[in-house]
C-alpha positions as a printed Julia matrix, in Angstrom:
456×3 Matrix{Float64}:
  -8.11   41.77    0.01
 -11.83   40.79   -0.1
 -11.35   38.92   -3.27
  -8.49   36.66   -1.56
 -10.43   36.26    1.5
 -13.24   35.01   -0.53
 -11.41   32.52   -2.28
  -9.71   31.25    0.91
 -13.28   30.83    2.54
 -14.42   29.16   -0.61
 -11.43   26.67   -0.27
 -12.14   26.04    3.33
 -15.84   25.47    2.82
 -15.01   22.95   -0.06
 -12.43   21.15    2.18
 -14.87   21.12    5.05
 -17.65   19.63    2.63
 -15.32   16.98    1.38
 -14.36   16.02    4.91
 -17.91   15.42    5.76
 -18.2    12.89    2.77
 -16.74    9.65    3.87
 -15.22    8.96    0.4
 -12.93   11.87    1.18
 -12.82   11.86    4.73
 -11.28    8.36    5.03
  -8.87    8.92    1.86
  -7.58   12.27    3.38
  -7.04   10.39    6.84
  -4.9     7.93    4.82
  -3.09   10.44    2.73
  -2.41   12.25    6.06
  -0.93    8.78    7.14
   1.01    8.2     4.18
   2.52   11.89    4.45
   3.44   11.64    8.14
   4.77    8.26    7.89
   6.76    8.98    4.73
   8.25   12.04    6.25
   9.18   10.18    9.22
  10.32    7.18    7.07
  12.86    9.66    5.35
  13.92   10.86    8.59
  14.47    7.45    9.69
  16.44    6.29    6.74
  18.43    9.38    6.82
  19.39    8.79   10.38
  19.98    5.0     9.74
  22.45    6.16    6.55
  24.46    8.48    9.03
  24.26    6.16   12.2
  25.06    2.87   10.31
  27.38    1.8     7.45
  25.98    1.5     4.0
  26.41   -2.13    3.76
  24.54   -2.7     7.13
  21.98   -0.32    5.7
  21.73   -2.65    2.7
  21.58   -5.86    4.63
  18.77   -4.57    6.97
  16.71   -3.05    4.24
  16.85   -6.5     2.43
  15.84   -8.37    5.72
  12.8    -5.92    6.13
  12.01   -6.47    2.47
  11.93  -10.26    2.98
   9.86   -9.97    6.2
   7.32   -7.76    4.54
   7.2   -10.09    1.37
   6.54  -13.07    3.54
   4.03  -11.3     5.72
   2.12   -9.94    2.64
   2.12  -13.56    1.07
   0.8   -14.84    4.4
  -1.96  -12.57    4.41
  -3.15  -14.1     1.04
  -4.65  -10.71    0.14
  -7.23  -10.67    2.9
  -6.88   -6.82    3.33
  -8.66   -6.31    0.0
 -11.17   -8.72    1.11
 -11.6    -6.79    4.19
 -11.93   -3.55    2.13
 -14.52   -5.33   -0.24
 -16.78   -7.08    2.28
 -16.34   -5.69    5.72
 -18.32   -2.56    4.75
 -21.39   -4.82    4.41
 -20.5    -7.61    7.02
 -22.71   -6.15    9.8
 -22.7    -8.1    12.84
 -20.48  -10.7    11.31
 -17.7    -8.01   11.13
 -15.9    -9.35   14.28
 -15.76  -12.93   13.11
 -14.57  -11.72    9.81
 -11.6    -9.99   11.18
 -10.89  -12.77   13.7
 -10.64  -15.39   10.97
  -8.61  -13.06    8.78
  -6.08  -12.59   11.58
  -6.04  -16.46   12.26
  -5.21  -17.39    8.73
  -2.57  -14.78    8.31
  -0.82  -15.92   11.23
  -0.86  -19.41   10.59
   0.25  -18.77    7.08
   3.15  -16.57    8.3
   4.32  -19.35   10.36
   4.14  -22.07    7.51
   5.79  -19.61    4.91
   8.49  -18.67    7.58
   9.41  -22.28    8.17
   9.48  -23.18    4.38
  11.64  -20.33    3.6
  14.23  -21.25    6.56
  14.32  -24.89    4.91
  14.45  -23.77    1.3
  17.31  -21.39    1.85
  19.35  -24.39    2.87
  19.49  -25.58   -0.68
  19.55  -22.15   -2.47
  22.75  -20.35   -2.82
  21.96  -16.68   -1.82
  23.51  -13.65    0.01
  20.66  -13.65    2.72
  22.79  -15.8     4.91
  21.45  -14.21    7.99
  18.23  -16.05    7.6
  19.79  -19.43    7.88
  23.15  -18.92   10.03
  21.45  -18.4    13.44
  18.37  -20.23   14.67
  17.71  -17.58   17.35
  17.52  -15.1    14.67
  15.49  -17.14   12.35
  13.01  -17.9    15.18
  12.77  -14.21   15.77
  12.49  -13.37   12.17
   9.55  -15.77   11.59
   7.74  -14.31   14.89
   8.35  -10.86   13.67
   6.71  -11.83   10.42
   3.66  -13.24   11.96
   3.25  -10.25   13.96
   3.67   -7.85   10.96
   1.0    -9.81    9.22
  -1.62   -8.97   11.77
  -0.1    -5.35   11.83
  -0.65   -5.15    8.05
  -4.3    -6.02    8.2
  -5.26   -3.51   11.14
  -5.13   -0.52    8.54
  -7.56   -2.39    6.38
  -9.79   -3.09    9.03
 -10.03    0.5    10.32
 -10.37    1.33    6.65
 -12.97   -0.83    5.84
 -14.93   -0.16    9.1
 -14.79    3.56    7.94
 -12.42    4.52   10.63
  -9.44    5.29    8.86
  -8.97    8.41   11.09
  -7.18    6.11   13.5
  -4.61    4.98   10.89
  -2.41    7.86   11.15
  -2.43    7.83   14.85
  -1.45    4.24   14.7
   1.31    4.47   12.31
   2.58    7.84   13.54
   3.37    6.39   16.87
   4.89    3.18   15.1
   7.15    5.49   13.14
   8.25    7.7    16.14
   9.28    4.7    18.37
  11.1     3.16   15.55
  13.23    6.24   15.19
  13.91    6.25   18.88
  14.78    2.66   18.78
  17.25    3.26   15.66
  19.22    5.68   17.55
  19.22    3.6    20.66
  20.41    0.62   18.94
  23.18    2.26   16.76
  25.88    1.71   19.57
  24.57   -1.64   20.95
  22.98   -3.6    18.05
  25.0    -2.12   15.07
  24.57   -5.19   13.03
  20.83   -5.56   12.99
  19.99   -2.4    14.95
  17.73   -1.19   12.01
  15.77   -4.51   11.71
  15.27   -4.61   15.43
  13.75   -1.04   15.52
  11.16   -2.1    12.93
  10.01   -5.22   14.87
   9.68   -4.2    18.45
   7.25   -1.25   17.8
   5.05   -3.69   15.45
   4.88   -5.98   18.57
   3.98   -3.48   21.17
   1.1    -1.9    18.82
  -0.63   -5.05   18.71
  -2.5    -5.03   21.82
  -3.79   -1.37   22.1
  -4.84   -1.22   18.39
  -6.66   -4.37   18.36
  -8.4    -3.5    21.86
  -9.58   -0.45   19.91
 -10.65   -2.38   17.14
 -12.5    -5.33   18.8
 -14.02   -3.11   21.57
 -14.95    0.07   19.85
 -14.63   -0.07   16.19
 -16.23   -3.04   15.04
 -19.35   -2.83   17.41
 -19.83    0.78   16.15
 -19.57   -0.48   12.72
 -21.99   -3.11   13.34
 -24.73   -0.87   14.91
 -24.27    1.65   11.91
 -24.84   -0.96    9.6
 -28.16   -2.0    11.61
 -29.38    1.55   11.27
 -28.33    1.82    7.68
 -30.19   -1.21    6.67
 -33.51    0.26    8.17
 -32.7     3.44    5.97
 -34.25    3.66    2.53
 -32.4     5.95    0.16
 -34.48    8.82   -1.37
 -33.72    8.11   -5.09
 -35.84   11.2    -6.2
 -33.75   13.63   -4.11
 -30.5    11.99   -4.88
 -29.89   11.54   -0.9
 -27.7     8.51   -0.7
 -25.84    9.27    2.47
 -27.42    6.64    4.46
 -27.55    4.17    1.71
 -25.18    1.46    1.35
 -24.66   -2.17    0.38
 -26.2    -3.3     3.76
 -29.55   -3.38    1.95
 -28.24   -6.71    0.41
 -27.21   -9.63    2.72
 -23.54   -9.7     3.72
 -21.48  -11.95    1.8
 -21.0   -15.53    2.7
 -17.98  -17.24    3.7
 -17.75  -19.15    0.56
 -17.97  -15.8    -1.51
 -15.19  -14.09    0.31
 -13.03  -17.28    0.28
 -13.53  -17.08   -3.49
 -12.56  -13.51   -3.82
  -9.79  -13.58   -1.6
  -8.41  -16.74   -3.38
  -8.92  -15.28   -6.75
  -7.68  -12.13   -5.94
  -4.69  -13.34   -4.29
  -3.46  -14.81   -7.57
  -3.25  -11.11   -8.93
  -1.74  -10.03   -5.77
   1.21  -12.3    -6.05
   1.98  -10.77   -9.38
   2.02   -7.47   -7.7
   4.09   -8.53   -4.85
   6.66   -9.95   -7.03
   6.89   -6.88   -8.92
   7.36   -4.54   -6.02
   8.75   -6.54   -2.97
  11.35   -8.55   -5.07
  13.16   -5.44   -6.59
  15.28   -4.74   -3.45
  16.44   -8.26   -3.25
  16.8    -8.66   -6.91
  19.25   -5.38   -6.73
  20.91   -6.96   -3.81
  21.47  -10.2    -5.65
  22.84   -8.61   -8.87
  24.61   -5.66   -7.56
  25.09   -6.01   -3.94
  24.01   -4.67   -0.55
  25.76   -1.49   -1.11
  23.9    -0.76   -4.34
  20.7    -1.98   -2.79
  21.22    1.01    0.06
  21.39    3.49   -2.78
  18.51    2.12   -4.51
  16.14    1.67   -1.29
  15.92    5.4    -0.34
  14.63    6.65   -3.63
  12.26    3.62   -3.75
  10.96    4.58   -0.32
  10.59    8.22   -1.09
   8.82    7.39   -4.37
   6.48    5.01   -2.79
   5.04    7.78   -0.86
   3.35    8.93   -4.0
   2.1     5.65   -4.99
   0.68    5.37   -1.35
  -1.62    8.48   -2.19
  -3.09    6.95   -5.06
  -3.44    3.55   -3.08
  -5.18    5.41   -0.31
  -7.67    7.26   -2.66
  -8.44    3.72   -4.39
  -8.93    2.05   -0.88
 -11.48    4.62    0.04
 -13.16    4.29   -3.4
 -13.3     0.29   -3.07
 -15.05    0.84    0.56
 -17.44    3.32   -0.62
 -18.36    1.58   -3.67
 -18.75   -1.55   -2.12
 -21.56   -0.11    0.04
 -23.13    1.65   -2.92
 -22.04    0.01   -6.16
 -24.63    2.11   -8.03
 -22.21    5.14   -7.43
 -19.01    3.23   -8.65
 -18.94    5.33  -11.87
 -19.46    8.64   -9.93
 -16.84    7.78   -7.14
 -14.29    6.75   -9.62
 -14.49   10.09  -11.71
 -14.2    11.99   -8.33
 -11.23   10.16   -7.2
  -9.41   10.37  -10.42
  -9.85   14.21  -10.5
  -8.78   14.75   -6.88
  -5.82   12.38   -7.05
  -4.61   14.03  -10.09
  -4.77   17.31   -8.73
  -2.67   16.18   -5.58
  -0.12   14.51   -7.67
   0.82   17.24  -10.07
   2.43   19.55   -7.55
   3.93   16.76   -5.42
   5.53   14.91   -8.42
   6.79   18.11   -9.82
   8.39   19.07   -6.28
  10.0    15.57   -6.07
  11.51   15.8    -9.45
  13.05   19.43   -8.61
  13.96   18.48   -5.0
  15.35   14.84   -5.64
  19.19   15.61   -5.57
  18.53   17.91   -2.44
  16.52   15.43   -0.56
  18.96   12.53   -1.36
  22.02   14.59   -0.26
  20.71   14.6     3.08
  21.46   10.77    3.37
  24.97   11.48    1.81
  26.72   12.71   -1.24
  26.96    9.15   -2.77
  23.11    8.71   -2.21
  22.45   11.65   -4.53
  24.91   10.9    -7.1
  23.49    7.3    -7.34
  19.84    7.87   -6.84
  18.63   11.43   -8.17
  17.52    9.93  -11.71
  16.29    6.94  -10.22
  13.87    8.96   -7.94
  12.81   11.15  -10.68
  11.56    8.34  -12.83
   9.92    6.71  -10.04
   7.98    9.78   -9.18
   6.86   10.19  -12.83
   5.34    6.91  -12.84
   2.79    8.0   -10.2
   0.54    9.07  -13.08
   0.28    5.95  -15.02
   0.04    4.11  -11.77
  -3.01    6.29  -11.04
  -4.76    4.72  -14.13
  -3.87    0.93  -13.21
  -4.89    1.41   -9.47
  -8.32    2.84  -10.34
  -9.03    0.2   -12.76
  -7.99   -2.49  -10.44
 -10.36   -0.89   -7.48
 -13.22   -0.87  -10.03
 -12.39   -4.45  -10.96
 -12.4    -5.46   -7.17
 -15.89   -3.97   -6.54
 -17.22   -5.31   -9.71
 -15.77   -8.9    -8.88
 -14.05   -9.09  -12.15
 -11.04  -11.39  -10.96
  -9.92  -12.12  -14.6
  -9.0    -8.36  -14.87
  -7.35   -8.13  -11.58
  -5.02  -11.11  -12.25
  -4.27  -10.18  -16.01
  -3.41   -6.75  -15.42
  -0.86   -7.35  -12.55
   0.51  -10.4   -14.28
   1.4    -8.19  -17.37
   2.8    -5.48  -15.25
   4.79   -7.92  -13.17
   6.33   -9.53  -16.27
   7.27   -6.32  -17.67
   8.89   -4.57  -14.81
  10.89   -7.61  -13.64
  12.05   -8.47  -17.08
  13.08   -4.85  -17.83
  14.83   -4.52  -14.45
  16.69   -7.71  -14.97
  17.82   -6.75  -18.25
  18.61   -3.0   -17.37
  20.3    -3.71  -14.06
  23.69   -4.83  -15.61
  23.93   -1.87  -18.07
  22.3     1.0   -16.11
  22.79    0.15  -12.5
  20.11    1.02  -10.23
  18.59    3.67  -12.54
  17.73    0.64  -14.78
  14.79   -0.18  -12.27
  13.68    3.53  -12.66
  13.15    2.96  -16.5
  11.85   -0.51  -16.07
   9.39    0.72  -13.64
   8.27    3.83  -15.61
   7.89    2.05  -18.9
   5.84   -0.86  -17.38
   3.58    1.43  -15.77
   3.1     3.46  -19.15
   2.48    0.43  -21.24
  -0.16   -0.83  -18.8
  -1.76    2.47  -18.57
  -1.85    2.82  -22.14
  -3.2    -0.89  -22.68
  -5.99   -0.03  -20.04
  -7.2     3.27  -21.51
  -7.36    1.6   -25.08
  -9.42   -1.16  -23.62
 -11.67    1.41  -21.91
 -12.09    3.59  -25.13
 -12.75    0.62  -27.38
 -16.37    0.08  -26.57
 -16.96    3.97  -26.83
 -15.35    3.92  -30.21
 -17.47    1.06  -31.33
 -20.78    2.59  -30.16
 -19.65    5.75  -32.23
 -18.92    3.77  -35.23
 -22.29    2.03  -35.09
 -24.08    5.22  -34.38
 -22.39    6.69  -37.39
 -23.42    4.06  -39.76
């Protein structure tokens, strides 16, 4: 009894110590956000599957995927730039965030208009984007709002205030569910999509009031305090040390990073956000409904990895001398989280999907299991990309994501006609494993070369 109490006390003390460390405090806040929003997301799509016909679910999920793709394109990877440079922006933080919002909104408008024009010349099943001008305008405006909404989390994380992220997104997810139920009888055709867009618009004012009136001023004041603090290298006390001892990045540096990194991000976006659209085009809206639910569930595991890597980017950007140490700690902690979560997902896959309906379980169980397994090689790739971002290695950022994009899209297109939606699962897992193996080999090569030199 005393032994178990001691273990529990040590575990609580370890957790408390980790929470006091910004590297893990922000990461855990983001993981909590992923867990809450993923759980509510599963509930959301379960209700959608029950309240709306499968073809409506497929069409609406394709609209949502298109909106998210366009908004991500319009953000030109400014989210990663905010993670990289906001930690040491100091008093320039407000201007950096404001300009980021402006660029994202203007580009969302341009990209939306170009899409509308382009669809008039391209045969597609996404006729809803060109058949009704009112809906098209609403879609473009929603994409502009979603572009700002997508940057908010990066601002809060880059300013080391990620504790607000689960609150913001939790409220968004709950309101989304309420509207989904309310619109089931009145806006059946597009009720799912509308329930996504209204909460986004409603969240913009309160969240950005918090950002510009509280988060950024506090971040600037902490930056000034930290810049006056000299770290004690002998004692190893780096708690107050950060990259503010160096001057903030210039607009040119930020622009070069954002543009260069954007090329790599385009490959990543193509590899992830095009898949629901490809499934819809090749197999139809109903098949995409069966694909989209396992895809969303498995994405929650990837979000855990992404959240930990985001915190790594922020903290290492403040103190790049600790990049190696932070990377090792993030790798260890994330792997410990993934082992039980992936195992539970694989075992529970048929039971979870059966909640959506028997056909969802029959079609998507193996797909979900394959996607869950891919979280492990994804961890290797994500940490490598975070390190490359902190080090400013744009060639690595572009090449790794380009290779992954070519592999996953090529494998998916080849396997979909033969294996159905399960083919995407094999394509995703295979591409992740190949890239992870290449990265491991690339990292081991210098060490092996040193050992050979030493041996001779």
